[in-house]
C-alpha positions in Angstrom: -24.3 -15.9 -36.5 -22.3 -13.4 -34.3 -24.3 -10.8 -32.3 -24.4 -7.4 -33.9 -22.1 -4.9 -32.2 -23.6 -1.9 -30.6 -22.2 1.0 -32.7 -22.3 3.4 -29.7 -20.1 1.1 -27.6 -16.4 2.0 -27.6 -14.0 -0.3 -29.4 -11.4 -2.2 -27.4 -8.7 0.0 -29.0 -10.5 3.2 -27.9 -10.8 1.9 -24.4 -7.1 1.0 -24.3 -6.2 4.5 -25.5 -8.5 6.2 -23.0 -6.8 4.2 -20.2 -3.3 5.2 -21.4 -4.4 8.8 -21.5 -6.1 8.7 -18.1 -3.1 7.0 -16.4 -0.9 9.9 -17.3 1.2 7.9 -19.7 1.4 10.5 -22.5 3.0 13.9 -22.3 -0.3 15.8 -22.4 -1.5 14.1 -19.2 1.8 13.5 -17.5 2.4 15.0 -14.0 4.9 17.6 -13.1 6.3 15.5 -10.3 5.9 12.1 -8.7 3.6 13.2 -5.9 1.3 14.8 -8.5 1.5 11.6 -10.5 0.0 9.7 -7.6 -2.4 12.4 -6.5 -3.9 12.5 -10.0 -4.7 8.8 -9.9 -5.5 8.6 -6.1 -3.5 5.4 -5.9 -1.0 3.4 -8.0 -0.4 -0.2 -7.4 2.9 -0.7 -5.7 3.1 -4.4 -4.9 6.4 -5.0 -6.6 8.9 -2.7 -4.8 11.4 -2.7 -7.7 8.6 -1.5 -10.1 7.5 1.5 -8.0 10.1 4.0 -9.4 9.2 3.0 -12.9 5.4 3.3 -12.2 6.0 6.9 -11.0 8.6 8.1 -13.4 6.7 7.0 -16.4 3.9 9.3 -15.2 6.3 12.2 -14.3 8.9 12.2 -17.1 10.8 15.2 -15.7 11.4 13.4 -12.4 14.4 11.2 -11.4 14.8 8.1 -9.3 16.2 10.5 -6.6 12.9 12.4 -6.7 11.0 9.2 -6.0 13.2 8.3 -3.1 13.0 11.8 -1.6 9.1 11.8 -1.9 9.0 8.6 0.2 11.7 9.8 2.6 9.8 13.1 3.2 6.6 11.2 3.8 4.8 12.7 0.8 4.2 9.3 -0.6 3.0 6.2 1.3 3.3 2.5 0.3 0.7 0.6 2.1 -2.6 -1.3 2.0 -5.2 1.4 2.0 -7.9 -0.5 0.1 -7.4 -4.2 0.0 -4.6 -6.8 0.4 -2.6 -5.4 -2.5 0.0 -2.7 -1.8 -0.7 0.7 -3.3 1.1 4.0 -3.3 -0.9 7.0 -2.2 -0.1 10.5 -1.2 0.1 11.2 2.5 -2.8 13.6 2.1 -5.1 10.9 0.7 -3.8 7.9 2.6 -5.7 8.2 5.9 -9.2 9.1 4.6 -8.8 6.4 1.9 -7.7 3.8 4.5 -10.7 4.7 6.8 -13.2 4.7 4.0 -12.2 1.3 2.7 -11.2 -0.5 5.9 -14.4 -2.7 5.6 -12.8 -4.4 2.6 -10.3 -6.2 4.8 -12.6 -7.0 7.7 -13.2 -10.7 6.8 -9.5 -11.3 6.2 -8.6 -9.7 9.6 -11.1 -11.8 11.5 -9.9 -15.0 9.8 -6.2 -14.2 10.4 -6.9 -13.5 14.1 -8.3 -16.9 14.5 -5.7 -18.7 12.4 -2.6 -17.0 13.8 -3.4 -16.3 17.4 -3.7 -12.5 17.0 -5.8 -10.8 19.6 -6.3 -7.3 20.8 -3.6 -7.6 23.4 -1.0 -8.7 20.8 -2.0 -5.9 18.5 -1.8 -3.3 21.3 1.7 -4.6 22.3 2.8 -4.5 18.6 1.5 -0.9 18.4 3.4 0.0 21.6 6.7 -1.4 20.3 6.2 0.3 16.9 5.3 3.7 18.3 8.1 3.5 20.8 10.6 2.9 18.0 9.2 5.7 16.0 9.3 8.1 18.9 13.0 7.2 19.4 14.2 6.9 15.9 11.6 8.5 13.6 10.6 6.6 10.4 11.9 3.0 10.4 12.3 0.2 8.0 10.1 -2.9 8.1 13.1 -5.1 9.0 13.9 -3.0 12.1 10.2 -3.2 13.2 10.0 -6.9 12.6 13.2 -7.5 14.5 11.8 -5.5 17.4 8.6 -7.5 17.4 10.6 -10.7 17.4 12.7 -9.4 20.3 9.5 -8.5 22.2 8.2 -12.0 21.8 5.3 -11.2 19.5 6.3 -13.8 16.9 5.9 -16.9 19.1 4.5 -20.2 17.8 0.7 -20.6 17.8 -0.8 -24.1 18.4 2.7 -25.5 18.0 3.3 -23.9 14.5 5.6 -21.1 13.4 3.1 -18.6 12.2 5.5 -15.6 12.3 5.3 -14.9 8.6 1.6 -14.6 8.7 1.4 -12.9 12.0 3.8 -10.1 11.0 1.8 -9.4 7.8 -1.4 -9.4 9.9 0.1 -7.0 12.4 1.5 -4.7 9.7 -1.9 -4.6 7.9 -4.0 -4.2 11.0 -1.9 -1.4 12.5 -1.9 0.4 9.2 -5.6 0.0 8.7 -6.4 1.3 12.2 -4.1 4.2 11.7 
């Protein structure tokens, strides 16, 4: 015989509707712009780059794709790893405190990656020098420009006879981001 349902517990449909409302997916809870759409949720998953505009525009119906692009270009929105290995979108105002508060969630991954891919403090410091030097010269830069500079600086060398550059670059990006 099935267990009796607790009549005070919300029904699955009620839970689904509450989530839709709280995510700003109806006009009454939609945001006025894309930055407010993110601020109202603290973070929105942004793993799939092509889905980012949709995730923001559906929560700010008056906004346009150009508004999304402009918010990232101005630095109002950040796409990064503030809380775990999954990419999220945060506001610039929330990004740094969130990153610092949740850094402990990636500690084990960082230590394991360091051992597996030959990443040490010296390599991270050199990667940071290259990145900051480029930013000082050029301002904001794309990932491809940064990765090319790291390659040119010799930071993507083989480790234990294996090409670990794909893993090393991810580790360096995440580590430099998590350390601010």
